[in-house]
Each structure stands twice: as C-alpha cells, then as structure tokens.
N, C-alpha and C positions, 0 to 999 in steps of 0.2 A: 069628523072623529076628532077629538081631541088629544093630543099626544104627549105624554111623559117625557119633558124635557128638563134638564138641567137650566137655570139663565143663560149659561155659555151658549150652549145648544141653543138653547130657543133662540138668540137674538142672531145667530149664522144659519138658523133655518128662515126667520123672517126676512133677512138681507136677500137671502136665495130668491124666496119668492118675490121681492121686489125688485132683482136684477137677475136674474138667472145665469151662470156660467156656461158654456159652452159646456164644459165637461166635468163633473165631479165623482172624483174617487171617498168614499165614505169608510172611514174604518174603526170597529170596534169589536170587541171579543164575539165570539159566537154566542147566540141568545141577548144580543143586546135590539134587537128590535130593528136593524139596519134595515130590512125590505120594507116595513112598514113606515119607517121614516119617507123612503125614497120614494115609496108607494105613492103616498101624500102629498109629497112633494109633484111629484109628477102630474097628478089630478090635478093638482092646484094651478100647476101650469097650463095643460090642454084646457082648462076651463068644464063648462057643463057636458060637451057634447067628444069625450075624450076616443069614440070608436074607431079603429083604423091607424089612429095616431098615435097609440102605443103598443113599443113592441119589445117583449121580454123575453131574452134571453135563459134558458134553462138546459142543464143536461139533463137529457133523457134518464130515466131511471135503470133503463139495462147496460148504459154504458157510463156515466156515473164522469163527463167532461163534455165539454161544450167543444166541438171540432172546427175546421178552418172552414167546414163547407155550411157550417150554419151563419157564418162571415159571410160568406160568399152571395148566398141566399140573401141574406141583409144587404151586401149593398145594391144587389139588383131591386129590393124593395124601397131601398132609398132613392135609385134614379127620378123616382117617377115627382116631380118638382111639388111645391104645397107652399101657398103662402102661409099657412095657420103651424103653429107649433109641432113639432113631433117629437117624442121621447123616446130613446133607446134604452132602456132597464134591464142591468145585468147585477140580480141580486148576491149573486157568488161567483164573481169574478175569478176568484181560485180556482175555478174550474176550467177555465179557457184554457185549452191546449198552448204549447209555445209557440205552435204554426196559427191558432187563431188571434192569440195576442197580439205577434206580428202584422198581424192581417188589420184587426178592428185598431191597430195603430195609426196606421194608414190613413182613416175615418177621421181618430181624432185628431191628425194632423192637418186634415183640410176636411170638417164634418161639411155636410151639404147646408144648404140655408135654411135657417130655424130646423136645425135638429140639436138635440140635448143629448147627452150621453151621461147617464147615472150608473156609476157603479160603485160596488161595495166589497169588501174585504177581510177577513179578521184581523192579517197583520199584511202593514203597508209592501213589506218583500212577497206577497203574494202574487204579487207580478212585477213586471218587468221596471225598470228604473225607466225608461223611456216612456213608458204608460204614466209614471207617477209623475214625471218633466209635464207633461200634458194634461195635466187633471188639477184643479182645485181640491188638494186633501183637504179632508174636512176628519179629522181626530173626535168623536162623540166623548163627549165628557158625559160621564152616566149622573143621574140623578142622585137627589140625596137622600137618605134615609127617610127624613122628616116628609119630603116628596111622596116618596114610593107608599110610603104608608096612608099619606092624604087620599093619593089616588085610588087607593084600594080597598078607603073606608067600608064600604057597604061588603066585605069580605071577613069573618071574625079575626080576629086581632093572633089568635096563635096560628090560625092557616098561614097568614102574611107573615110573620116573625120567622114560621118555618121557611116558609119559601125564603126570607132574605138571608136565612141561613146557608140553603141549599145555592142560592142561584145568585149571592151578594146582590150586586147591581144592574141584574141583567135583565131590565123591563121584559122582554118577547119572552123568557123561561120563568120569570115570576108568572107572567100571566099564563101561561100553557102550565104551569104547576095548579094555580090556584083553580083553574077550570079542567083541569085531569084530563089535559088534551094528550092523549096516549101517542097521537102520532107526531107529536112534537120530535123532530131528530136527535138534539140532545137530553131530551126528557129519555127515551127510549134509552139512550147509552146511558144515562145515568142509572137505570136499573140495572142493566148490565154491568157498569161497572160494581156496582154496590155486590152483585153475586162473585162476582171476579175476586172480591177483596176477601169474600167469604170459602174459596174455595181453597182444595188443597194444592200447589204448586203441578201434581201431574196432570190436574182435572184443568187448569189455567192452560198448560201448555198444549192440550188436547184444541183447544180453541185457535191456538198462532196460524193456521194455515189457512182456514175460514177467514180471520180478520183481516189479515195482511195482502189480501189480494184487492181488497178495495182501500186507495189511498184516504178518500176522503172519510170512510170508517175509521181507520187508524185516528186521523186527527180530531173525532168528534169522540171516540173514545178516549183517547188520553186528557182531553176538556175535561171528559164527565169525570174520570178517575183525580183530574187535578182539583174540582169542583168538591165532591166527595173528602178526598182527603182533608182538602181545607175547613169544611164543613164541623167534621169530626175533629180536626187539631183545634180549632176554635171553643168546639165545644169543651175538650179536655181540657184545657187551657182554663174557659171559666169556669170549670167545676174542680180543677188542681187535681187532675186524677195522673196516674202514673204512665196512661197511656199518650203524653203529651210528647214524650220522644220517639214512641213506634211512627205515631200522626206524622210527625215532623220530617222524621226519614222515608217516611213513604211519600209526600209528596214533594222528598225532595229527588227520590229517585224517579218520580214522574216528569215532573219539571226536566231533569235531563234527558227523560225518553222523547219530549216531546222538542227540546233542542234539536237534538240526534235524527228527529225526523224531517224537521227544518233544513238541517245540512244534508240531507238527500242520504243519510244511511238507511241501509234496507230494512224493509219495515219488519219483515219477518227475525231480523238477528236483534231490532231494537224490542219488541215484544218480549224476544224470549227469553232474554237477558232481564227485562223488566219483572217480569211473572215469577221470575225466580227468587227477584231479591226483596218483589212486596211483602 
C-alpha cells in the first residue's frame, strides 16, 4: 500500500524501515492515519509471514479502555523466545489505563529480544512522561494540499475539495469521507456535531448524560466540533459572511472545552457549559 506522507515524514519512515528503534510513539491528530502508518511499518519489519508475530492491543468495545490484565497477558505471550522479529502495536495508546501504562513501561524499559513496540497517540500528554522518555517520539508532519490532491486524483475534485475543507490534512479522515465510511469514529461524530450545532440549548443538554459517560466519545465529539467550526469559519471568511464572528466564537469555546478535558475537568460540567454557549 502506498502511504501518503509528507517528505519529512517519509524520510523518517524510511529511516525506521532500515533501522527500527525498539520503541516508537507516533503523535498526530485523530484521523491522520496513524494506525495505517504503524501497521504498514510493522508488516514491513515482520516480512512475508507475520502471523503470530504481530500483537495488537485494543480496547474492548464494551469497556473503552485497555486494562492491566491485557498487558499481563502480553507479557506471558512474549516470554516465549523467538529469533524472529515481533511487533506490539497499540494504535490508541491513550486507551491504556494508568495501571496498564505503568505495566507496559516495564516492557519498554527492558523489552524482550527482537520485540518492537509501536504506539500512537493524539497528543503527547496522552501517555506518561516515562513512556515518552522510553520511546522514539515521532510527531507526524501532515502532507501538503498538492500531495493530497494528487493522491486522490481519481476522485471528483469537488469531493476532494469538500473533504479537505472538513478534514484539513488528516489523511485517514479524508479517505473515510471520500469512501463514505460511516463506521469511521470521527466521521460519525462529525455528523453528531452538525446536529448539535443546529439544536436548541434544551435539546443539546438532553444529550449530556449519555455523552459524558464515555471519555473517548467526549474527545472525539469535541474534535469533530472543532473541525466543523473551523471549516465553517474558513468558508465564512472566504465568502466574507457576517457569520465569521459567530464561528470564531464557537471554535474558541470548543477549544477551551478541549483544554478543560485535557486538564481532567469533569466531562459532564464541560459539555453542559459548552452546549449552553455554542
């Protein structure tokens, strides 16, 4: 599969293929295609027969987090010695509980022979400082607009332009928009964000209890709201519409809410206030 990478990121990727670090932490916004990049890197390192040598850690759908028990099971699996390369892929390392992070840290500090850990997060602060210090941190550089347009040249230009307006340079989200992948979590939340922006304060507040119970859902919804507001702001500015101030205010409020969630303010309080001021 041909990856769409900025030349800076491509250079970093090629360097990793030639000399794979023991541990990598890829940092990029939601929808950037982090999982695709790391999966391709893992398969390149593992070669033609990766079966049984690629360990993927994901949160169960009914729990939304990766518990310490998952790390304990991984440790048992990795005790079996092997001369071949093995890769542990954690595409959403922010889902690791604090206990799980501390447990996997011990593996990062003293990894078994020929085992590589590939982790991805939306923000560097999503994982412990000690994990950051034990990994090669890779801040993904987004591809340029000409690169994106050339990569998706087989799609109607008007669709690509629309996808760029919503997703900016997030390749994974652009791909989902063009392919109309309704199961993409961020795309799903963009639809919800559009509904919320059109609703009354009362109807928005009815949603708060259900939404605030899932931390991952809250982060995705705020990210989606930010993307929608940014796209609307850019459109209003381009057309010199009077709604520029309104969309700028909305984007500012969403950004403030994202920071509050990052600071561990209670999600219910954050959403309740945001839905009243949007």
